[in-house]
C-alpha positions as CSV (number, residue, x, y, z in Angstrom):
1,X,12.9,1.7,3.2
2,X,13.2,1.3,6.8
3,X,11.1,-2.1,8.0
4,X,8.4,0.4,9.1
5,X,8.2,3.6,7.5
6,X,10.4,5.6,4.8
7,X,12.5,8.3,6.4
8,X,10.7,10.8,4.1
9,X,7.8,10.7,7.1
10,X,9.7,10.1,10.1
11,X,8.3,12.3,11.7
12,X,4.7,11.4,10.4
13,X,4.8,9.1,13.1
14,X,3.4,5.8,13.4
15,X,1.3,4.0,10.4
16,X,-1.8,3.1,9.6
17,X,-2.5,-0.5,9.5
18,X,-4.5,-2.0,6.9
19,X,-5.0,-5.8,6.1
20,X,-3.9,-7.0,9.2
21,X,-0.3,-4.9,9.5
22,X,0.4,-6.2,5.7
23,X,0.1,-2.7,3.8
24,X,0.8,0.3,5.9
25,X,0.0,3.7,4.5
26,X,1.9,7.4,6.4
27,X,2.2,10.9,5.3
28,X,4.3,14.5,5.2
29,X,5.1,17.4,3.8
30,X,2.5,16.0,0.6
31,X,4.1,12.6,0.0
32,X,1.8,9.4,0.6
33,X,4.5,6.1,1.3
34,X,2.7,2.7,0.6
35,X,4.3,0.6,2.2
36,X,4.0,-3.3,1.8
37,X,4.7,-5.5,5.1
38,X,5.3,-8.7,4.6
39,X,9.4,-8.9,4.8
40,X,9.0,-12.5,6.5
41,X,7.8,-13.9,2.3
42,X,9.4,-10.4,1.1
43,X,6.9,-9.0,0.4
44,X,5.4,-11.2,-1.9
45,X,1.7,-9.5,-2.4
46,X,-1.7,-11.9,-1.0
47,X,-4.8,-11.6,-2.2
48,X,-5.7,-9.0,1.6
49,X,-3.0,-7.0,1.1
50,X,-4.7,-6.5,-2.7
51,X,-7.6,-4.7,-1.0
52,X,-5.6,-3.1,1.1
53,X,-3.5,-0.7,-1.6
54,X,-7.3,-0.1,-2.6
55,X,-7.8,1.6,0.2
56,X,-4.9,3.5,1.0
57,X,-5.6,4.3,-2.6
58,X,-8.7,5.4,-2.3
59,X,-7.3,8.0,0.5
60,X,-4.5,9.5,-1.1
61,X,-7.1,10.1,-3.8
62,X,-8.6,12.2,-1.9
63,X,-6.6,13.8,0.2
64,X,-5.8,17.0,-1.7
65,X,-2.6,17.5,1.1
66,X,-1.0,13.7,-0.7
67,X,0.8,15.4,-3.7
68,X,3.0,12.0,-5.0
69,X,2.6,8.5,-3.6
70,X,5.4,6.7,-2.8
71,X,5.7,2.7,-2.7
72,X,8.0,0.6,-1.2
73,X,9.0,-2.4,0.8
74,X,9.4,-3.3,3.6
75,X,12.7,-4.3,4.6
76,X,16.0,-3.7,2.7
77,X,15.7,-7.6,0.7
78,X,12.9,-6.9,-1.1
79,X,10.3,-4.2,-2.8
80,X,7.7,-7.1,-3.3
81,X,9.0,-9.9,-4.9
82,X,5.5,-11.7,-6.4
83,X,2.3,-12.4,-5.7
84,X,1.9,-15.1,-2.5
85,X,2.6,-18.8,-4.4
86,X,1.2,-20.0,-1.2
87,X,-1.9,-18.7,-2.2
88,X,-1.5,-20.7,-5.0
89,X,-3.0,-23.8,-5.0
90,X,-6.4,-22.8,-3.2
91,X,-6.6,-19.5,-5.6
92,X,-4.8,-20.0,-8.9
93,X,-5.2,-24.0,-9.3
94,X,-6.5,-23.8,-13.1
95,X,-8.0,-21.7,-15.0
96,X,-11.2,-20.6,-13.8
97,X,-9.5,-20.4,-10.1
98,X,-6.9,-17.7,-12.1
99,X,-10.2,-15.4,-12.9
100,X,-11.3,-15.6,-9.8
101,X,-8.0,-14.9,-7.8
102,X,-8.4,-12.2,-11.1
103,X,-11.9,-11.1,-9.9
104,X,-10.4,-10.6,-6.2
105,X,-7.2,-8.6,-6.8
106,X,-9.1,-6.3,-9.7
107,X,-10.2,-3.4,-7.5
108,X,-7.3,-3.2,-6.4
109,X,-5.0,-3.2,-9.8
110,X,-7.9,-1.0,-11.5
111,X,-6.6,1.4,-8.5
112,X,-3.3,2.0,-9.3
113,X,-3.6,2.2,-12.9
114,X,-5.9,4.3,-12.7
115,X,-4.6,6.4,-10.0
116,X,-4.7,10.4,-10.4
117,X,-1.6,11.5,-9.2
118,X,2.4,10.8,-10.2
119,X,3.4,7.5,-8.0
120,X,6.9,6.4,-7.7
121,X,8.7,3.0,-7.4
122,X,11.9,2.6,-4.4
123,X,12.6,-0.5,-5.1
124,X,15.0,-2.1,-3.2
125,X,16.3,-6.4,-3.9
126,X,13.8,-8.4,-5.3
127,X,11.4,-7.2,-7.8
128,X,9.2,-9.3,-9.5
129,X,6.4,-11.3,-11.4
130,X,3.7,-9.4,-10.2
131,X,6.0,-7.3,-7.9
132,X,7.4,-6.1,-11.4
133,X,3.9,-5.3,-12.8
134,X,3.1,-2.6,-9.8
135,X,6.1,-1.1,-10.2
136,X,6.1,-0.4,-14.1
137,X,2.4,0.5,-13.6
138,X,4.0,3.4,-11.8
139,X,5.5,6.8,-13.1
140,X,8.5,6.4,-11.8
141,X,11.5,3.7,-10.4
142,X,14.1,4.7,-8.9
143,X,16.1,1.0,-7.7
144,X,18.8,1.0,-5.7
145,X,22.5,-0.8,-7.1
146,X,21.8,-4.4,-5.7
147,X,17.6,-4.4,-7.2
148,X,17.1,-8.0,-9.1
149,X,14.0,-7.8,-11.8
150,X,12.2,-10.8,-13.7
151,X,9.1,-12.5,-14.7
152,X,9.2,-16.4,-13.9
153,X,6.4,-16.7,-15.4
154,X,7.6,-19.3,-18.2
155,X,9.2,-21.3,-15.0
156,X,5.7,-21.6,-13.3
157,X,3.5,-22.8,-16.6
158,X,1.8,-19.6,-16.4
159,X,1.3,-16.5,-18.4
160,X,0.7,-12.6,-17.6
161,X,-2.2,-10.6,-18.9
162,X,-2.1,-7.9,-21.7
163,X,-2.2,-4.9,-19.0
164,X,0.7,-5.9,-17.6
165,X,2.6,-7.1,-20.8
166,X,1.6,-3.9,-22.8
167,X,3.6,-2.1,-20.0
168,X,6.8,-3.7,-20.7
169,X,6.6,-3.1,-24.0
170,X,5.8,0.0,-23.6
171,X,8.7,0.5,-21.3
172,X,11.8,-1.4,-22.8
173,X,10.6,-2.7,-26.6
174,X,9.6,-6.2,-27.8
175,X,12.8,-7.6,-28.0
176,X,13.2,-6.8,-24.4
177,X,10.3,-8.2,-23.2
178,X,10.4,-11.6,-25.1
179,X,14.3,-12.2,-23.2
180,X,12.8,-11.4,-19.5
181,X,9.1,-13.2,-20.4
182,X,11.2,-16.2,-22.7
183,X,14.0,-16.8,-20.6
184,X,12.1,-16.2,-16.9
185,X,15.9,-15.2,-16.3
186,X,16.9,-11.5,-13.2
187,X,18.3,-9.1,-14.8
188,X,20.3,-7.0,-12.6
189,X,20.0,-3.3,-11.7
190,X,22.4,-1.6,-14.5
191,X,20.5,-3.8,-17.0
192,X,17.3,-2.7,-16.4
193,X,18.6,0.9,-16.4
194,X,19.9,0.3,-20.0
195,X,16.1,-1.4,-21.2
196,X,14.1,1.4,-19.9
197,X,12.6,-0.8,-17.1
198,X,13.9,2.0,-14.1
199,X,14.5,5.7,-14.4
200,X,17.0,6.0,-12.2
201,X,20.4,3.7,-9.9
202,X,21.9,5.1,-6.9
203,X,23.6,3.0,-3.9
204,X,21.5,1.6,-1.6
205,X,22.2,3.5,1.2
206,X,20.9,6.9,-1.0
207,X,17.6,5.4,-2.2
208,X,15.7,6.8,0.5
209,X,17.3,10.3,0.3
210,X,16.8,10.1,-4.4
211,X,13.1,9.0,-3.8
212,X,12.4,11.4,-1.2
213,X,14.3,14.9,-3.1
214,X,12.3,13.1,-6.7
215,X,9.7,13.1,-4.9
216,X,9.6,16.7,-3.2
217,X,10.4,17.9,-6.3
218,X,6.9,17.3,-7.9
219,X,5.4,18.1,-4.2
220,X,6.1,21.5,-5.2
221,X,5.7,21.6,-9.0
222,X,2.1,22.9,-9.9
223,X,-0.3,19.7,-9.8
224,X,-2.5,20.8,-13.0
225,X,0.6,20.6,-14.9
226,X,1.5,16.9,-13.9
227,X,-2.0,16.3,-14.1
228,X,-1.5,16.7,-17.2
229,X,1.4,15.5,-19.1
230,X,0.7,12.6,-17.3
231,X,-2.4,12.9,-18.8
232,X,-1.2,13.0,-21.9
233,X,1.4,10.1,-21.9
234,X,-1.3,8.3,-21.6
235,X,-2.7,9.4,-24.1
236,X,0.1,8.9,-26.3
237,X,0.5,5.0,-25.0
238,X,-3.4,4.6,-25.9
239,X,-4.7,3.0,-29.5
240,X,-5.6,6.7,-31.5
241,X,-9.2,5.3,-32.0
242,X,-9.4,5.0,-28.0
243,X,-7.7,8.1,-26.8
244,X,-9.4,12.0,-25.7
245,X,-8.1,14.4,-27.0
246,X,-10.8,16.3,-25.2
247,X,-10.3,15.4,-21.9
248,X,-6.7,16.9,-23.3
249,X,-8.2,20.0,-24.3
250,X,-9.9,20.7,-20.6
251,X,-6.8,19.9,-18.3
252,X,-4.8,22.6,-21.4
253,X,-7.5,25.1,-20.3
254,X,-7.3,24.5,-16.5
255,X,-4.0,25.0,-16.3
256,X,-4.4,28.1,-18.2
257,X,-7.3,29.3,-15.6
258,X,-5.6,28.2,-13.1
259,X,-4.7,30.4,-10.5
260,X,-1.1,28.6,-9.7
261,X,-1.1,29.9,-14.0
262,X,-0.9,33.4,-12.2
263,X,1.5,32.2,-9.2
264,X,3.7,31.0,-11.6
265,X,4.6,33.9,-13.3
266,X,3.8,36.4,-10.7
267,X,6.6,33.8,-9.2
268,X,9.1,34.5,-12.3
269,X,8.9,37.9,-12.4
270,X,9.7,38.6,-8.7
271,X,12.1,36.1,-8.6
272,X,11.1,33.9,-6.0
273,X,9.4,30.0,-5.4
274,X,6.2,29.9,-6.5
275,X,3.7,28.3,-3.7
276,X,1.2,26.0,-5.5
277,X,-2.1,25.0,-4.3
278,X,-3.2,22.5,-7.5
279,X,-6.3,25.4,-8.0
């Protein structure tokens, strides 16, 4: 998407800046857009940017007008190329430093992992390491055909945490996960699509419009229904003893008791487009 804002929110005015301008937020038509804005470093994510992401997600979570969130990188060269390695010597030089780094970035990671609304990663260019971890944490990944994916941990001598690897294995399976991790090599968009790492691949010139179309489609659907589906899929991925079946039952009941369910039935009978409110 564009250097400073997506065409999805082009009419919404200047985006708000966070983390000293390295993170941007904008919203329009039910869609919130988060931009990783460090193009001079291929949008490598530093500690401050994790803090900015946390702030933005808090605001989008509490804004009922935001139905869907798109995450994207500034410019055309990268989504997020990984963690900002220039901070490694200072902040991740050994196991103790790594634990401190994890603590500093954990709030942003938790906010993304538990974000209550649908998220879409709009990926162009490099999507590597910690950048791929961010993309895997979103619900949907739409990539341009010139994207590259990989986890270079084996080339840096570091190990990936459990949550990121669990997500990778759940998306592509253990065999493809091993190939990605053991070799540290990059794969192209078509291979990423073949193994299930991304949902859809489009021409670079069609990325903005494709993401916008999917985002608007989701934003126009019933929020309670999507929330119930999202919860159910998350529960499927949990170990059986950790599943919250009661929460799923509550989410299902909330749908059937909602005004939106009545609106959906009425709109179907009247052969018109439903106008969902989320309650």
